[in-house]
C-alpha positions as CSV (number, residue, x, y, z in Angstrom):
1,M,44.6,-76.6,45.2
2,M,45.9,-76.6,48.5
3,Y,48.5,-74.8,50.2
4,R,51.4,-76.6,51.2
5,I,53.3,-75.8,54.8
6,K,56.5,-77.1,55.7
7,K,58.1,-76.9,59.3
8,V,61.0,-74.7,59.9
9,S,63.9,-76.1,62.1
10,T,67.3,-74.7,63.3
11,S,70.2,-76.0,64.7
12,S,72.0,-73.5,66.6
13,S,74.2,-75.8,68.2
14,I,75.3,-79.1,68.5
15,L,73.4,-79.6,72.1
16,D,70.3,-78.6,70.3
17,K,68.6,-81.3,68.4
18,N,66.9,-79.3,65.6
19,K,64.3,-77.2,67.5
20,V,61.0,-76.6,65.8
21,Q,60.9,-72.7,65.5
22,G,57.3,-71.3,67.2
23,S,55.7,-68.8,69.0
24,I,53.0,-67.9,71.5
25,L,49.8,-65.9,70.0
26,P,47.2,-63.9,71.7
27,L,43.9,-65.7,71.1
28,S,42.8,-62.2,69.6
29,H,45.0,-63.0,66.5
30,I,43.5,-66.5,65.8
31,R,40.7,-65.7,63.0
32,Q,39.8,-69.9,62.6
33,S,40.8,-73.1,62.9
34,C,41.9,-75.4,60.0
35,M,42.6,-78.7,59.0
36,L,45.5,-80.1,58.1
37,F,46.5,-83.5,56.8
38,P,50.5,-84.8,55.8
39,V,52.1,-85.0,52.9
40,F,52.4,-88.8,52.9
41,P,55.8,-89.9,51.6
42,S,55.7,-93.3,49.3
43,S,56.1,-95.5,52.2
44,V,54.5,-94.3,55.5
45,P,56.8,-94.5,58.4
46,A,55.1,-97.3,61.3
47,Q,55.7,-95.0,63.8
48,W,52.8,-92.5,62.4
49,K,50.0,-92.4,64.7
50,A,47.0,-90.2,64.9
51,D,48.4,-88.6,68.0
52,N,51.8,-88.3,66.8
53,I,51.7,-87.2,63.2
54,L,51.9,-83.3,63.9
55,D,55.6,-84.1,65.6
56,N,56.6,-86.8,63.3
57,A,55.7,-85.3,59.6
58,S,57.4,-82.6,58.4
59,S,55.1,-81.0,55.6
60,F,51.0,-80.6,55.4
61,Y,48.4,-79.8,53.2
62,I,46.0,-77.2,54.4
63,N,42.3,-78.0,53.4
64,N,40.6,-74.9,52.4
65,W,37.6,-76.9,51.3
66,L,36.3,-77.9,54.8
67,S,33.8,-75.4,54.8
68,K,32.5,-72.7,52.5
69,Y,34.0,-69.8,55.0
70,C,37.6,-71.8,54.9
71,Y,37.3,-71.6,51.0
72,Q,36.8,-68.0,51.3
73,T,39.1,-66.8,53.8
74,I,42.3,-69.5,53.1
75,Y,43.7,-69.1,49.9
């Protein structure tokens, strides 16, 4: 069982094209890294490449099976 996360986007005006919401976190708030992999549609778009997948995919799974520590802390 893996958790699924989704990008949240807003369009506050016609001029703003669906900006992705985000914030800057202090390093002291980061506990660990995590492995994400995209939720693949029935046919994978040709523009999805390793270097742009985080920008192009809208949903991801969090891999909590990466290590014993991840399994114990991401659930």
